[in-house]
LUMRO-982229 format. One line per 10 residues: number of its first residue (from 1); their letters; for each residue x, y, z of N, C-alpha, C, CB. Coordinates in Angstrom, 1 decimal, always signed. Each point is the difference from the previous one (the first is absolute). Glycine has a CB too. Example, Ala and Ser with C-alpha at 12.3 -4.5 7.8 and 13.67 -1.06 7.14 Angstrom:
% residues 2
1) as) +13.2 -5.7 +7.8 -0.9 +1.2 +0.0 +0.9 +1.2 +0.0 -1.9 -1.2 +1.2 ~ +1.5 +2.3 -1.9 +0.9 +1.1 +0.0 -0.8 +1.1 +0.8 +1.2 -0.6 -2.2
% end
This chain:
% residues 81
1) mfmeylevrg) +17.0 -15.9 +7.3 -1.3 +0.3 -0.8 -0.2 +0.6 +0.7 -0.8 -1.3 -1.2 ~ -0.6 +3.1 +0.2 -0.6 +1.1 +0.2 -1.0 -0.6 +1.6 +0.1 +1.2 -3.2 ~ -0.9 -2.0 +2.7 -1.0 +0.3 +1.5 +0.6 +0.1 +1.3 -1.6 -1.0 -1.1 ~ +2.6 +0.6 +1.5 +0.5 +0.4 +1.4 -0.1 +1.7 +0.3 +1.9 -2.3 -0.1 ~ -1.7 +3.0 -1.0 +0.0 +0.9 +0.4 -1.6 +0.6 -0.2 +2.7 +0.1 -0.3 ~ -3.2 -0.4 +0.5 -1.6 +0.2 -0.4 -0.7 +0.0 +2.2 -0.1 -2.1 -3.8 ~ +1.0 +3.6 +3.5 -0.2 +0.6 +1.7 +0.0 +1.3 +0.5 +1.0 -1.8 +0.4 ~ -1.4 +1.9 +0.6 -0.3 +1.0 +0.5 +1.7 +0.3 +0.2 -2.8 -0.3 +1.1 ~ +3.6 +1.7 -1.7 +1.6 +0.6 +0.3 -0.3 +1.3 +0.7 +1.3 -0.8 -2.3 ~ -1.8 +1.2 +3.1 -0.1 +1.4 +0.7 -1.0 +1.0 -0.1 +1.9 -0.4 -0.2
11) mieivkgeli) -2.0 +0.5 -1.0 -1.4 +1.2 -0.8 +0.2 -0.3 -0.5 -0.7 +1.7 +0.2 ~ +1.0 -3.2 -1.2 -0.9 +0.0 -1.4 -0.5 -1.7 -0.3 +1.8 +2.4 -1.3 ~ -2.3 -3.1 +1.4 -0.6 -1.2 -0.3 -0.6 +0.1 -1.1 -0.2 -0.5 +2.0 ~ +0.2 -1.2 -3.4 +0.2 +0.0 -0.3 -1.5 -1.3 +0.2 +2.6 +1.7 -0.3 ~ -3.1 -1.7 -1.0 -1.3 -0.6 +0.3 -0.6 -0.6 -0.6 -0.1 +1.1 +1.1 ~ -0.1 -2.9 -1.6 +0.2 -0.1 -2.1 -1.7 +0.4 +0.2 +2.3 -2.7 -1.4 ~ -2.3 +2.7 -0.1 -1.3 +0.6 -1.0 -0.7 -1.3 +0.4 +0.8 +1.7 -2.5 ~ -2.4 -0.7 +2.8 -1.1 -1.2 +0.4 -1.1 +1.0 -0.9 +0.8 -1.3 +2.9 ~ -2.0 +0.8 -3.2 -1.1 +0.1 -0.6 -0.7 +1.9 +0.8 -0.2 -3.6 -0.4 ~ +0.2 +3.1 +1.8 -0.3 +1.6 +0.7 +1.0 +1.0 +0.2 -1.6 -1.1 +1.1
21) hreilsqiss) +2.7 +1.5 -1.9 +1.2 +0.5 -0.6 -1.0 +0.9 -1.4 +2.3 -2.5 +0.8 ~ -2.6 +2.0 -1.3 -0.1 -0.1 -1.9 -0.7 +1.7 -0.3 -0.9 -3.4 -0.5 ~ -0.1 +3.8 +1.5 -0.5 +1.0 -0.6 +1.5 +1.7 +0.8 -3.6 -1.8 -0.3 ~ +4.4 +0.6 +1.3 +1.0 +1.3 +0.2 +1.3 -0.2 -1.0 -0.6 +0.3 +2.8 ~ +0.7 -1.2 -4.0 +1.2 -0.6 -0.7 -0.7 +1.2 -1.2 +0.9 -3.2 +0.8 ~ -2.6 +3.5 -1.1 -0.3 +0.1 -0.9 +0.4 +1.7 +0.5 -1.8 -2.6 -0.9 ~ +1.4 +2.8 +2.1 -0.4 +1.8 +0.1 +2.2 +0.6 -0.4 -3.2 +0.0 +3.2 ~ +4.1 -1.2 -2.7 +0.9 +0.6 -0.5 +0.7 -0.5 -1.2 +0.1 +0.7 +2.2 ~ -0.3 -1.2 -2.5 +0.3 +0.0 -1.9 -0.5 +0.7 -0.8 +0.2 -1.8 +0.0 ~ -1.0 +1.8 +0.6 -1.1 +1.5 -0.9 +0.9 +1.2 +0.0 -2.6 -0.6 +1.1
31) ktfweshhhs) +2.7 +0.7 -0.1 +0.4 +1.6 +0.7 +1.8 -0.2 -0.4 -2.1 +0.3 +2.8 ~ +2.6 -1.2 -2.7 +1.4 -0.2 -0.4 -0.1 +0.2 -1.9 +0.6 -2.1 +2.5 ~ -1.6 +1.2 -2.8 +0.5 +0.4 -2.1 -0.5 +0.9 +0.4 -0.3 -1.7 -2.3 ~ -0.5 +2.9 +2.4 -0.8 +0.8 -0.2 +1.0 +0.7 +0.3 -2.2 -0.6 +0.2 ~ +3.4 +1.0 +0.9 +0.2 +1.1 +0.0 +1.7 +0.2 -1.2 -1.7 +0.3 +2.9 ~ +2.1 -2.2 -2.7 +1.4 -0.2 -1.4 -0.7 -0.1 -0.9 +2.0 -1.3 +0.7 ~ -3.4 +1.6 -1.0 +0.2 -0.1 -1.8 -1.1 +0.9 -0.4 +0.8 -2.8 -0.4 ~ -1.1 +3.9 +0.7 -1.5 +0.1 -0.3 -0.1 +1.0 -0.7 -0.8 -0.8 +1.8 ~ +2.0 +2.1 -2.1 +0.9 +0.1 -0.7 +0.0 -0.8 -2.4 +1.1 +0.0 +3.7 ~ -1.1 -1.1 -2.9 +0.4 -1.0 -1.4 -0.9 -0.2 -0.5 +1.6 -1.2 +0.6
41) asekdinsfi) -2.8 +1.7 -0.6 -1.0 -0.7 -0.9 -1.4 +1.9 +0.5 +0.8 -4.3 +0.4 ~ -1.4 +3.4 -1.3 -1.7 +0.7 +0.5 +0.0 -0.5 +0.7 -1.4 +0.5 -1.3 ~ +0.4 +1.1 +2.1 -1.1 -0.5 +1.5 +0.1 -1.4 +0.3 -2.0 +1.6 -0.5 ~ +0.4 -1.6 -0.6 -0.4 -1.0 -0.1 +0.1 -1.7 -0.4 -0.4 +2.0 +0.1 ~ +1.8 -2.6 -0.9 +0.9 -0.6 -0.5 +0.3 -0.3 +1.3 +0.5 +0.8 -2.3 ~ +0.0 -0.1 +3.5 +0.4 +0.1 +0.7 -0.4 -1.1 +1.5 +0.3 +2.3 -1.7 ~ -1.5 -1.3 +2.0 -1.1 -0.3 +0.5 -1.0 -1.5 -0.6 +0.4 +2.9 +0.3 ~ -0.4 -3.2 -1.8 -0.4 -1.6 -0.4 +0.9 -0.6 +0.6 -0.9 +0.2 -2.1 ~ +1.9 -0.3 +1.8 +1.3 -0.8 +0.5 -0.2 -0.1 +1.5 +1.5 +0.8 -1.9 ~ -1.2 +0.3 +2.6 +0.0 -0.1 +2.0 -1.5 -0.9 +0.4 +1.2 +3.2 +0.6
51) sktysiesyn) -2.3 -3.0 -1.3 -0.7 -0.2 +0.5 -0.5 -2.2 -0.1 -0.3 +3.5 -0.4 ~ +0.9 -4.0 -1.0 +0.1 -1.0 +0.2 +0.9 -0.4 +0.1 -1.3 -0.1 -0.7 ~ +2.7 -0.2 +0.8 +1.3 -0.1 -0.3 +0.1 -0.2 +2.7 +0.8 +2.0 -4.3 ~ -1.3 -0.9 +4.5 -0.4 -0.2 +1.3 -0.9 +0.6 +0.6 +1.6 -0.4 +0.1 ~ -3.0 -0.3 -0.8 -0.8 -0.6 +1.4 +0.0 -0.2 +0.9 -0.4 -0.5 -0.7 ~ -0.5 -0.1 +1.2 +0.2 -0.5 +0.8 -0.8 -1.6 -0.2 +0.5 +2.4 +1.1 ~ -1.3 -2.7 -2.0 -0.4 -1.2 -0.8 +1.2 -0.4 -0.4 -2.2 +0.6 -0.7 ~ +3.3 +0.1 -0.2 +1.6 -0.1 -0.1 +0.8 -1.1 +1.0 -0.3 +2.6 -0.5 ~ +0.1 -1.8 +1.4 +0.5 -0.9 +1.0 -0.4 -1.3 +0.8 +0.5 +1.9 +0.0 ~ -1.6 -1.3 -0.2 -1.2 -1.6 +0.8 +1.0 -1.1 -0.8 -3.4 +0.8 +0.0
61) eelsnpdniy) +3.8 -1.3 -1.7 +0.0 -0.1 -0.5 +1.7 -0.6 +0.3 -2.5 +1.4 -0.9 ~ +3.4 -0.4 +0.9 +1.5 -0.1 +0.9 -0.2 -0.4 +0.5 +1.0 +1.1 +0.1 ~ -1.4 -0.2 +1.4 -0.1 -0.1 +1.0 -0.3 -2.5 +0.5 -1.0 +3.9 -0.6 ~ -0.2 -4.3 -1.0 -0.2 -0.7 +0.6 +0.7 -1.9 -1.1 -2.4 +2.4 +1.5 ~ +3.4 -1.2 -2.1 +0.8 -0.9 -0.8 +1.4 -1.1 +1.0 -0.6 +2.4 -2.1 ~ +0.5 -3.4 +2.3 +1.1 +0.0 +1.3 +1.2 -0.1 -0.8 -1.2 -1.2 +1.9 ~ +1.9 +1.4 -3.1 +1.2 +0.1 -1.1 +0.4 +1.5 +0.4 -0.9 -1.7 -2.4 ~ +0.0 +2.5 +2.8 -0.4 +1.9 +0.3 +0.8 -0.5 +1.4 -3.0 +1.4 -1.2 ~ +4.1 -1.0 +1.6 +0.3 +1.2 +2.1 -0.1 +1.1 -0.5 +2.0 -1.0 +1.7 ~ -2.8 +1.7 -0.8 +0.4 +1.5 +0.8 +0.5 -0.1 +1.0 -1.5 +1.0 -0.7
71) yliyylslih) +1.8 +0.0 +1.1 +1.1 +0.8 +1.5 -0.7 +1.6 +0.0 +3.1 -1.5 -0.4 ~ -3.8 +0.9 +1.4 -0.3 +1.5 +0.5 +1.2 +0.5 +1.3 -2.9 -0.4 -0.7 ~ +4.1 +1.9 +0.6 -0.1 +0.5 +0.9 -0.1 +1.5 +1.0 +0.5 -2.0 -1.0 ~ -1.0 +1.7 +2.2 -0.3 +0.5 +0.9 +1.5 +1.5 +0.7 -1.9 -2.9 +0.2 ~ +1.2 +3.7 -0.3 +1.3 +0.9 +0.7 -0.8 +0.6 +1.4 +1.6 +0.9 -2.7 ~ -1.3 -0.8 +3.4 -0.4 +0.6 +2.0 -1.9 -1.6 -1.0 +1.1 +5.3 +1.7 ~ -1.2 -5.2 -2.2 -1.4 -0.7 +0.6 -0.5 +0.9 -1.2 -0.2 -0.7 +3.2 ~ +0.6 +1.4 -4.1 -1.2 +0.7 -0.8 +0.2 +0.3 -1.2 -0.6 +0.8 +1.8 ~ -0.2 -0.7 -3.3 +0.0 +0.2 -1.2 -0.6 +1.3 +0.2 +0.0 -2.3 -1.0 ~ +0.7 +3.1 +0.0 -0.6 +1.3 +0.2 -0.1 -0.4 -2.0 +1.2 +2.1 +2.9
81) i) -2.5 -1.7 -3.4 -0.5 +0.1 -1.0 -0.5 +1.8 -0.5 -0.7 -2.9 +0.7
% end
């Protein structure tokens, strides 16, 4: 089972996502989507999609739903945005 690997292994830590992680998930998702797809539509459309899909409120819903499971991987205990 995957759960047995949820421990610190050297410089990497895997953490199950919870409501306290909604802001960092929103930031990472928004930045990653923009960097990957900003050229595929107008800036207005991309920003509209990002604000709806990757908002803190959307992660409130996602992380509150027990059917959804998120994990965050920390390398050297840092996340760079």
